[in-house]
N, C-alpha and C positions, 0 to 999 in steps of 0.2 A: 494579215496580221494572224497568226494560230498559237494556241496557248501552249506550251510546252510540254503538259498530261496529255495532251494530244499528239505531238512529236513523238513523245515516248510510246505513246500507243500504236503510232506507225510503224515505228520502227520493230515492235515487237511482232506485228504481225507480218513483216518481212521476214523476220527467224522463223517464222513458222512457214511458210509459202516456200513453195520449189520455183521462185522466179527470182530472176534479177533485173536492172533496169534504175532509172531515174524515175523518181517520182516527184510532183508537186505536192506539198501538204498543206494544207489549210485550211480553212471554213467553205471557201470557192465564193465567197463574197467578199466585195471592194468595200472596204472601212477605211477610216481619214483620219490625219495625226487630231483633228479638233474633236473629233468622236472619241478619242481617248482623251482629251483635256476634260471635253463634258462631263465623261462618265467619272474621270478622278475627280473634279469638283461635285458633281454630286455623292459620289459613295463616302467623301473625305469631310464633306459641308467646306469646303475654299470655294474661293471664286476668280482663280487663277485665268492669265489671258494669254495665249501663244504668243509668242515672239516671235514675226515674221521677218526673213530675211531673204535677198537674191541669193538663188542658186548658182553655186558657182561651178558646177559644170553643166559643159553641155551635154544634151539629148538627155539629160535625165527623165527618168518614167516617172511619170506623178500618178499616174493611175494602175496599180494591180490589183490583178483576182487572180487566186491560183485556179487553176482547168485539174480539180482534181478525181477528172472522170477515168484515167488509167489506174490511180490508188483504187478508186472504188471497186473496179473490174477488178486489178488481178491481187488486190490485197485485202478487197473486204474493207478498205479504212470507212469509214464518216464521222466528221467532226463530232466530238461529246461538247466541246465548249463553244459557246459564243462568245463572241468581243466580251459581252457585259457580263457573262459568266465568269471570262476566263480572268479579267480584273478582279471582279469580287471576290475570287475564291484567291488570288494570289496577296490582295490585300490582307484578309482572311488569316491568310498564313503568315503573314508579317505582323499580327497582331494587331492591325489597326482599327480604331472602334470607328465602323463605319456608321453613317447618319440616315444611311438610305437604303 
């Protein structure tokens, strides 16, 4: 997962550099959907449980972690937002009353 403000930051860095290519943009840390649900419950004062279902896709990649080393090296990119900070910032932008 990556927060949109970090994606914008990476794009602006790419515009400033004399380089091109494909860059992985993320935090460099693997996080789960369950962590997102937990954070939303914490910040919104709710108690939702995720609904699980069988994945309909063969070879679904359940673990992902962006290797951002090329973006760091060539663009000077470093994520500014953790998952927690990104969710909190987004909820505040929506005008949600945060509980935590």
